[in-house]
N, C-alpha and C positions, 0 to 999 in steps of 0.2 A: 504494500500500500504506500503510495506517495503522499506527502503532506500537501503538495501542490503539483499540478502538471500543466505548465504553460503551453506546451506543445499541443495538448488536447484543447485547451481553451482558445488558442489562436489559429488553429488549423484552417478553419473556414475563412476567417478574415484575411489570413495570409494568402490563400488561394485567390480570393476576390480582389486582393490588392495588386496583383501582378500587372494588370494593365496600367494602373496608376503609377506603379514603380517604373515601368518602361517609359511612360510619358515624362517622368522627372529625369530619368537617365538621359534620354535623347534630347531633352530641352536644355540640360545643363543648368537649370534654374533650381538650385537646391535649398534656397532660403527665401522667405517672404514672397511666396508665389501663390498660385491658384489653389493649391491643396490647403494651405493654412487659411486663406480667405474663405474657402468653402467650409472648412471645419469650424471656424469661429462663427460663421453664420448659422450653421446647422446646430452647433452645440448651444448657442444662446436660445435658439428656437426650441430645442429639446428641453432646455431648462425653463422655458417660459419667461425668459428675461430678455432685455433689449440689446445688451452688448456683451461681448466676450473678447478677451485678449489672451491668446495662446503664448506661453513662455516656456523656458527651458525645463523648469520643474516647479513643483508646488512650493518649495521653500522660497524660491525667487518670487513666486506669485504672492506669497504672504509678505515678504520683505518689501516688495514694490508697493503693495497696498498700504502697508503700515507707514511707509515713508510719505506717501501722499497724504494720509490722514494726520500724520504729525505736522505737515505743512498747513493743515487746516486747523491746527490748534488742539488736537487730541493727543496728549503727551503721556498718558498712562495706558498700559495694556493689562488686561485681566485674563489670566490663563488657568486651566486646570493643572494641578500638581502631579498628575499621573499620565504617562503615555504621550506627552506633548514635546518630545525632544526637538524635532525640527521647528515646531511652532515657537518655542522659546528662543531658539537660535535666530530665527527671523526677527523676533522682537528685539533681541540684543543688537542685531545688525542694523536696526532702524534708528530713528531719532528719538525714541521714547526716553523720558527722564525718570520713569518709574515703571516697574513690572511687578504686578501683584499676582502671587501664586495662590490659587483658591482650592478648596476641597473638591472632591468628587462625591457623587451620591451612589445609590445602589445600582445605577446603570453604568457606573464608572465614568460618567460624564460630568461636566462642570456643574457645581452646586454653589449658587451665590447666596443662599438663604442664611448662611452663618457668618457672612462677612459684610463689611461696609464698603460698597463700591464707590471709588472716588468719582466726583463729577467729571463729565466729559472724558470718559474712558473709552477705549476700544475693547469691547468685550468679545472674547474669542472662544465660543463653544466648539470643542473638538468632538466630532462625531466618531468617537473611538470605536474601533472594531466594526464600523458601519452602523453603530447604534445611534439613537436620537436623544439629545439632551432635553431637559425640561424647558422647552423654548417659551412656553407661556410665562413661566416665572422669570426667565432671563429677559424676555421682552418687556415685562412689567418694570423690572429694575432698571433696564436701559432707559425707559421713558422717564422714570423718576429722577434719574441721575444725569439726564441729557447726554447719554452715551450712545455710541453706535455699535452695531453687531456685525462682526465679520465671521461667517461660519467657515470653520476649517472642515471641509467635507472631503479631505484627501483620501479617506477610507470609506466614503459613503456615497459615491456617485450612483445615482439611481433612487435615492431617498426623495420622496415627493417635495414639492415646493408649496409651503403654506405659512412661512414664518416671517415674511416681510422684513428681512434683514438688509443691510446696506450692500453686502456682497457675499458671494460664495467662492471658496477656493477649492479647486479640484486637482487631484494628482492622477497622472496616467502612467506612473511607474508600473513595470510589467506585472507585479502581483496584485495590483489594485483592482477593484471591481470592473473598471473599464480600462484595463491595462494596455499599453502600447508595446512596442518591441524595443523600447529604450526609455529615456526620460521624457517627461512632458508635464506641463501644468497649465492651469487656466484660471483666470478671474472672470466671473460672470456677475452682472449687476444691471439694475435698471438706471443707475446713476451714470449717464453717458459721459459726463464731465470727468468723473472718477476714472472711467476706463480710458478716456482720451489721455489723461495725465499719466496713467500707468503705461499706456502704449509708448508715449514719449520717453518715459523713464527707462523702459525696457530696451530702448534704442539709443543708449548713451545720454539721454536727456536732450536730444537734438530735435529741432524743428527748423525746416528750411535752411539747413546747413549751419544753424547756430545752436550753441549750447544754452539751453534756457532753464534747465533744472538739474537736480541730482539725478544720476542715472547709472546704468550698467549695460552689459551686453547679454540679453536673455531672450532668445528667440527659439520657438519651436520649429524644428526643421521640417522640410517638406515631406521627408520619408515618414516621420511619425504622424504628421497630419494626415497623410494619405492612408496610413494604416487605421488611424482612428476614424476616418470617414467611413470605413467598412465596419469597424468594431461597434460603432454607435447603434447599428441595427441588430446587433447580436448579443450584447453584454447583458441586457435585462433578462433574457432567458436563463443565463447563468446565475444571475442574482436569485431568480426564482428557484433554481435547483438548490442553491445554498440555503434559502429559507426552508425548503422542504426537508433537507437533511437536518437543519438546526431544530426544526419542530420535533423530529424524532428524538434527538438528543435531549431536548428540553422536557420530554415526558418523564425523564429520570433525573433531571437536574434543574433546580430553580435557584441557583446560587447568584445569578445576575438578573437584573430587571431588563428584559429585552423589549424594546418598542416594537409595535406591530409592523412598522415600516422598515425595520432594520434590514440591511442587506448582507450582514454577516461576512464582511471582509475576513474576519476571524470568528470562529466559535470558541469562546473562552469560558472556562469553568473555574470556580474558586474552591480551593482545598486547604485544609489546615496545614498539611505537609505536602506541598507540591512536588518536592524532590522525590518522595516515595511514589507518588502517583506517576510521575514521568518514568521511573524505573519499571513499575508494574505494567504500564502500557507498552513500554518497549519490549518486555517479555512476550506480549501478545502480538507483536509485530505492528503496533500502532505508533506512527511517528508523532512527535509533539514539538512545540516550541514554546518559549516564554516571551510573550510580548506584554509588558516590558519589565526587565529585571531590576530597575532602579527607579526611585522617585526623583523628581526634579531637585528636591532638597539635598539629595546625595551628591549632586554634581559640583565639583570644585569650582568650575567657572562661575556658578551662580552665587557664590558666597561673596557678595559685594553689596555696597550701599544702594545700588540701583534696584536690587531685587528684594521684595518684601514677601515673606512666607506667611500665609494665613491658612494653611491647609491641614493643620492639626497633626496628629501622630499616627493616623491610619496608614497602613502599608499594603495596599492591594498587590503590589509587585511581588510580595512574598508568598502569594496564594494563587496567582493566575497560572493556568495551563491552557495553551491553545491546541485544539484538536482539529484533525483534517475535516474540512467541510465543503471543499470545492466541487464543481460540477463533474469532475473526472471520476468521482467515487461511484462504484457499483453499489447495488442494493445490498450485496453481501458485506461490502466494506462498511456501509452505514450501520447495518445490523450489528456488526462486530464492535464498532465504536460504541453504539448505544448500549449493547449488552455489557461491555466492559465498564461503562459509567455506572450501570445498575449494580454490577458485582462489587465494584470498589466502594460505592456509596453504602451498600449493605454491609460490606466487610468492615469498613472504617467506622461506621456508626455503631456497629455491634461491639466494638472494643470497649 
């Protein structure tokens, strides 16, 4: 049993992309061409939003978005303290003068109910493992504090749109729900001025040959855009397969609060002793991973006056185990994982 099988997930999109790849190869137009233009148009429509900017990766997408918001006077970022490594890197690389690290709730997503959110913050709910944060509460607090919401959906492409946030950030890293064959990221928003500023910043900060803003070089290449143009029509069926497999697992495991719209980038289970569980599953031929083995507060880089920890003492990192959940799994595979969850829950609870 494989933990993930990208060859399986990408086979049809790869075949369908051949004509597009040939067109790119013969045109010699490898960057900022028709494929990216088509993808940005299709992905914004797919998300039900007006504008999209394709960039090199989701960390760049976050950094560029944060930079523009800092220029608008939002100088505090509020992030969850678990599972947000790239998110906090992007925040530190931007112009924020304060980064607040908040707790997570039973969904392992951002929980603002126990902290005081500073005025005019950028609140960044991370849709961890493809799950959905408590957006009703987050939206209410954002309104009270005159803050904006940037949804980090790097692991949750395919979750529906009903949250009215300023922007969504998506990742097309190969293992993500809508993965490409390399790196890729996007910002999508109804704020067309925001996207225009981000597009300028992603191209060195240049307009009409003049440097007009802070910027960098972050462009989604034509090859990835071409592949994603094909993947867009296929990935949601794979999300449905993940949901189906996760439903089977959840009949024996209720350790995490999964939202109905979760796309299960990972199926994660909580255990008192995750090390023992990993070993026991390995004996059964079931591969596992630990996403993520450390809290943000463990990171040496974050021990600075810029970062304020408000996330308490909970350590979900010591309890998580990620199980295979991808569309490549056979029914026998799924039954074996589900049965092992049941056996281990029964055995460990009987001690």
